[in-house]
C-alpha positions as CSV (number, residue, x, y, z in Angstrom):
1,F,38.0,-23.4,-162.1
2,F,40.9,-21.6,-163.8
3,K,40.1,-18.2,-162.2
4,R,39.8,-19.9,-158.8
5,A,43.1,-21.6,-159.2
6,V,44.9,-18.4,-160.2
7,A,43.3,-16.6,-157.2
8,Q,44.4,-19.4,-154.9
9,N,48.0,-19.2,-156.2
10,K,48.1,-15.5,-155.7
11,R,46.7,-15.8,-152.2
12,E,49.3,-18.5,-151.4
13,R,52.1,-16.2,-152.3
14,A,50.5,-13.3,-150.5
15,I,50.1,-15.4,-147.3
16,W,53.8,-16.5,-147.5
17,K,54.9,-12.9,-147.9
18,A,52.7,-11.7,-145.0
19,R,53.3,-14.5,-142.6
20,P,56.4,-16.6,-143.4
21,D,56.6,-19.5,-141.0
22,S,58.1,-23.0,-140.7
23,F,54.5,-24.4,-140.7
24,L,54.2,-23.3,-144.3
25,A,56.1,-24.5,-147.3
26,P,57.7,-21.3,-148.7
27,T,56.1,-20.0,-151.9
28,R,59.2,-18.4,-153.4
29,F,57.6,-16.8,-156.5
30,S,54.2,-16.6,-158.3
31,F,54.0,-16.0,-162.0
32,F,50.9,-13.9,-162.0
33,G,49.1,-16.7,-160.2
34,L,49.5,-19.0,-163.2
35,A,52.3,-21.0,-161.6
36,N,53.9,-20.9,-158.2
37,V,57.5,-21.8,-157.3
38,Q,57.5,-23.5,-153.9
39,S,60.2,-25.2,-151.9
40,Y,59.9,-29.0,-152.3
41,Y,58.1,-31.0,-149.7
42,K,56.8,-34.5,-150.3
43,A,53.0,-34.6,-149.9
44,S,51.8,-37.1,-147.2
45,E,49.3,-39.9,-147.9
46,G,47.6,-42.8,-146.2
47,N,44.4,-43.6,-144.4
48,A,46.1,-43.9,-141.0
49,L,47.8,-40.6,-141.3
50,D,44.6,-39.0,-142.6
51,K,42.7,-40.2,-139.6
52,Q,45.3,-38.8,-137.2
53,L,45.3,-35.5,-139.0
54,H,41.5,-35.3,-138.8
55,E,41.4,-36.0,-135.1
56,K,44.2,-33.5,-134.2
57,M,43.1,-30.8,-136.6
58,Y,39.6,-31.0,-135.3
59,S,40.8,-30.6,-131.8
60,V,42.8,-27.5,-132.6
61,L,40.3,-25.9,-134.9
62,S,37.4,-26.4,-132.6
63,S,39.3,-25.0,-129.6
64,S,38.3,-21.4,-130.1
65,N,35.0,-19.6,-129.2
66,E,35.5,-17.3,-132.2
67,V,33.8,-18.3,-135.4
68,V,36.3,-18.8,-138.2
69,A,35.3,-20.2,-141.5
70,I,37.4,-23.3,-142.2
71,D,37.8,-24.9,-145.7
72,G,37.7,-28.7,-145.0
73,H,39.6,-29.4,-148.2
74,S,42.4,-27.2,-147.3
75,W,42.8,-28.1,-143.6
76,F,41.7,-31.7,-143.3
77,Q,43.3,-33.5,-146.2
78,I,46.6,-35.2,-145.5
79,E,47.8,-34.6,-149.1
80,N,48.0,-30.8,-148.3
81,Y,50.8,-31.5,-145.7
82,S,54.3,-32.9,-145.6
83,I,55.1,-34.7,-142.4
84,L,58.6,-33.7,-141.2
85,P,61.0,-36.1,-139.5
86,D,59.9,-34.9,-136.0
87,G,56.3,-35.5,-136.9
88,S,55.4,-31.8,-137.2
89,L,53.4,-30.6,-140.2
90,C,54.4,-28.4,-143.1
91,K,51.4,-27.1,-145.0
92,I,52.0,-27.2,-148.8
93,D,48.6,-26.0,-150.0
94,Y,47.4,-22.8,-148.2
95,G,45.8,-20.6,-150.8
96,G,42.2,-21.1,-149.6
97,Q,40.0,-18.0,-149.2
98,N,40.1,-18.0,-145.3
99,D,43.5,-19.8,-144.8
100,L,45.2,-16.6,-143.6
101,E,42.5,-16.0,-141.0
102,V,42.8,-19.6,-139.8
103,L,46.6,-19.2,-139.6
104,L,46.3,-16.0,-137.6
105,H,43.9,-17.6,-135.1
106,F,45.5,-21.0,-134.7
107,L,49.2,-21.0,-135.8
108,P,50.8,-21.6,-132.4
109,R,48.5,-24.6,-131.8
110,L,48.8,-25.9,-135.3
111,K,52.6,-26.0,-134.9
112,Q,52.2,-28.3,-131.9
113,I,50.5,-31.0,-133.9
114,R,52.6,-34.2,-134.3
115,I,51.7,-37.1,-136.6
116,Q,53.4,-40.5,-136.0
C-alpha cells in the first residue's frame, strides 16, 4: 500500500507539471512522493451528486472508440472532485496509473461536465 501511495503522489505531481489545467487541482510540490502540497479544494460528497457524476462521466468516458483503461476509483467517485460554483469539476485526486492517458483523450469533454 505504501509504495503504491508514493507512486501515485509522484504521478500526480508529474501529471500536473506535464498538463496543468483548470480541471485539475494544482499539485504544487511533492516531497519525494511521501506528501504532496496541493491547492485547497473541498471534496464533494453526497449520493445525488455521486449519481450525477456516474451518469455524466460514463457518457464522456464511453464516447471514444479507442480503448483506454479507466480506474473506476479515480474517475467515478465524487470524493475525488470539487464542484466549483459554476458546476464544473476540479479533480483533486489524479495519480492513478492511467489518469494521464484518460486526460489526454477526454479533457475537453471532461471540462464540459456540470454537476448541479
